[in-house]
C-alpha positions in Angstrom: 86.8 -17.3 70.8 84.1 -15.5 68.9 83.5 -16.1 65.0 84.5 -13.7 62.6 81.3 -11.3 61.6 80.4 -11.8 58.2 80.8 -8.8 55.7 77.6 -7.3 54.4 78.9 -4.2 52.0 75.0 -3.4 51.0 73.9 -2.9 54.5 77.3 -1.2 55.5 77.0 1.1 52.6 73.3 1.8 53.5 74.6 3.1 57.0 77.7 4.6 56.1 75.9 8.3 56.0 74.8 7.9 59.9 76.4 10.3 62.2 76.5 10.8 66.2 73.2 12.6 67.0 70.9 11.7 64.1 67.7 10.1 64.4 67.5 6.9 62.0 64.3 5.8 60.7 64.3 2.0 60.3 62.3 0.3 57.6 60.8 -3.2 57.3 61.8 -6.3 56.0 64.8 -8.6 56.0 66.9 -6.0 53.7 66.0 -3.4 56.1 67.1 -5.9 59.0 70.3 -6.4 57.5 70.9 -2.5 57.8 69.6 -2.6 61.1 72.3 -4.9 62.2 75.2 -2.8 60.5 74.3 0.3 62.1 74.3 -1.7 65.4 77.7 -2.5 64.9 78.9 0.9 63.9 77.2 2.6 67.2 78.7 -0.1 69.0 82.2 0.4 67.3 82.1 3.7 67.0 80.2 4.9 70.3 77.6 6.6 68.3 74.6 8.7 69.8 72.0 7.6 67.6 68.4 7.5 68.1 65.9 5.4 65.9 62.3 5.1 65.2 60.9 1.9 63.9 58.2 1.4 61.0 56.7 -2.2 62.0 56.6 -4.1 64.8 58.9 -6.6 63.7 61.5 -3.9 62.9 61.1 -2.7 66.7 62.0 -6.2 67.6 65.2 -6.4 65.4 66.4 -3.2 66.8 65.9 -3.9 70.3 67.6 -7.4 70.2 70.6 -5.2 68.9 70.3 -2.8 71.9 69.4 0.3 69.6 67.8 3.0 71.5 64.2 3.3 70.1 62.0 6.6 70.4 58.0 6.2 69.6 57.4 7.7 66.4 54.1 9.5 68.0 56.4 12.1 69.3 58.7 12.5 66.5 58.1 15.2 64.0 61.5 14.9 61.8 63.8 12.2 61.0 67.3 12.9 59.6 67.8 9.8 57.6 65.5 6.7 56.5 67.0 3.2 55.5 64.6 1.1 54.0 64.1 -1.9 51.8 61.9 -2.6 48.4 60.0 -5.4 47.0 60.7 -4.2 43.4 62.6 -1.0 41.8 62.6 0.7 38.3 65.0 2.6 36.7 63.4 5.8 37.6 63.7 4.9 41.5 59.8 4.0 41.6 59.2 1.5 44.2 56.9 -1.4 45.1 56.5 -2.2 48.6 54.4 -3.7 50.9 55.4 -7.6 51.0 55.5 -7.2 55.2 52.1 -5.2 55.1 53.9 -2.1 57.0 53.5 0.5 53.9 51.6 2.8 56.3 54.0 3.4 58.8 56.9 2.9 56.2 55.3 5.9 54.4 55.0 8.1 57.2 58.4 7.7 58.4 60.0 8.2 54.9 57.6 11.5 55.1 59.4 12.9 58.0 62.8 12.1 57.1 65.2 14.6 55.6 66.9 12.0 53.2 65.6 8.6 52.2 68.0 6.0 51.2 66.6 2.2 49.8 68.3 -0.9 49.3 67.7 -4.0 47.7 69.6 -6.9 46.1 69.6 -6.4 42.4 67.1 -9.1 41.4 64.7 -6.4 42.9 65.3 -4.4 39.7 62.7 -4.5 37.2 61.5 -3.0 33.9 58.0 -2.6 34.8 56.8 -2.4 38.4 54.0 -5.0 39.5 55.1 -7.6 36.7 56.6 -10.1 39.6 54.7 -8.7 42.8 51.4 -8.1 43.6 50.2 -4.5 44.8 49.3 -4.2 48.3 46.2 -1.8 49.1 45.7 -1.6 52.9 41.9 -0.8 53.8 39.8 -1.2 56.9 37.6 -3.7 58.0 34.8 -1.6 58.1 33.5 -1.4 54.2 35.5 -4.1 53.0 33.0 -5.0 50.1 32.3 -2.0 49.5 36.1 -0.9 49.0 36.7 -3.7 47.0 33.9 -3.4 44.4 35.2 0.3 43.8 38.6 -1.4 43.1 37.3 -3.8 40.8 35.5 -0.8 39.1 38.8 0.8 38.4 40.7 -2.6 37.3 42.2 -3.9 40.4 41.2 -7.3 41.6 42.2 -8.1 45.2 42.8 -11.0 47.2 42.5 -10.5 50.8 45.6 -11.4 52.7 45.9 -14.3 54.9 48.2 -15.7 57.5 49.9 -19.3 56.7 47.4 -20.2 59.4 44.3 -19.2 57.3 43.4 -16.2 59.7 43.1 -12.6 58.2 46.6 -10.8 57.8 46.4 -7.6 59.8 48.7 -4.7 59.8 50.5 -3.0 62.8 47.3 -0.7 62.7 44.9 -3.5 62.3 44.0 -3.0 58.7 43.5 -5.5 56.0 45.5 -6.0 52.8 44.2 -6.4 49.5 47.1 -7.8 47.1 46.2 -6.8 43.7 47.9 -7.6 40.3 48.6 -4.1 38.5 48.5 -5.4 34.8 49.6 -3.2 32.0 48.2 0.1 34.2 50.1 3.5 34.1 51.1 3.3 37.7 51.2 7.3 38.1 47.7 7.1 37.2 46.8 4.1 39.4 48.4 5.6 42.4 46.6 8.9 42.0 43.2 6.8 42.0 44.2 4.9 44.8 45.0 8.0 46.7 41.8 9.5 45.9 39.7 6.3 46.5 37.8 6.4 50.1 38.6 3.7 52.3 42.0 3.1 50.6 44.5 3.7 53.7 47.7 3.4 51.6 49.2 1.4 49.0 52.4 0.0 48.1 53.5 2.2 45.2 56.1 4.3 46.2 56.9 6.5 43.5 58.9 9.9 44.6 60.2 8.6 48.0 63.5 7.3 46.9 66.5 10.1 47.1 68.8 7.2 46.4 68.9 3.4 46.0 71.7 1.1 47.0 72.2 -2.0 45.1 73.7 -5.1 45.9 75.6 -7.8 43.6 76.3 -11.1 44.4 80.0 -10.3 43.9 79.7 -7.9 46.9 79.5 -4.5 44.9 77.2 -1.8 45.3 75.5 0.4 42.5 74.5 3.7 43.4 71.2 5.1 41.9 70.6 8.9 42.3 67.3 10.8 42.1 67.8 14.5 40.6 65.4 16.8 42.1 64.4 19.8 40.7 
C-alpha cells in the first residue's frame, strides 16, 4: 500500500491556474521544485495536456523525474504562465533572486510569460531587499577584474561565488556570479546602474516581474499579494 501524499497548500495554490493546453514556465530552487511536483500530480490526476520550459538544469532534472513534457526554450516565443520562487520579497512585490545562479534564464522565461506567479514561505518577506541576502551579479569570465573594479566604484563589493569544493561556481551558461551586499542603496537606482554597466549580464533584482506573489504560512494558509498594473 502506497503512503499518502503530504499536502503542500502553497505549491497547490501556485499551480491551480494551470489548464490543459498551457505552456508553463518552471522556475529554479527548492520552492519552485515543490510547485513542479504539485503540477505533475495535477497532470497525472486530471490528465492535463501541459508543456513546460525549465529555467535551470536542476529544474529540468526535477521536471523530467516527474515525467513532465519539456520543450527547449530556444524555440519558444511565449509562455502562458510562470511559477517561480524568490529569496526575498518586499511589500511592493519587488524581489531579490539568484541563490541558485539562474537569474538570466529566470528573467528570460519571466519576460516571455503572459502571467507570472512567485511563491515563497513567509520567512522570505522583508522590509528592505538585501538586508539578509547578497545580491548576485552575473558577469563573464572575460573582463572579471575590470567589471569588479567598476562595481566597486558604484559601491558594490562583490565576492566571486564558489562551489563547496572551492571551484568557481559557473551558471548554466558558463558565467561567473559576484555576490554583493546592497547596503542602504536605492534598489531602483541600483538596478538601473547595473543594467547600464558593460559586462553585467544580469542581476538578482526582479522589481517588476511579479503579477502575483503567494506566501505560505506554517499553519498551511496561503496569502495572495497582487500587483495592480496601470
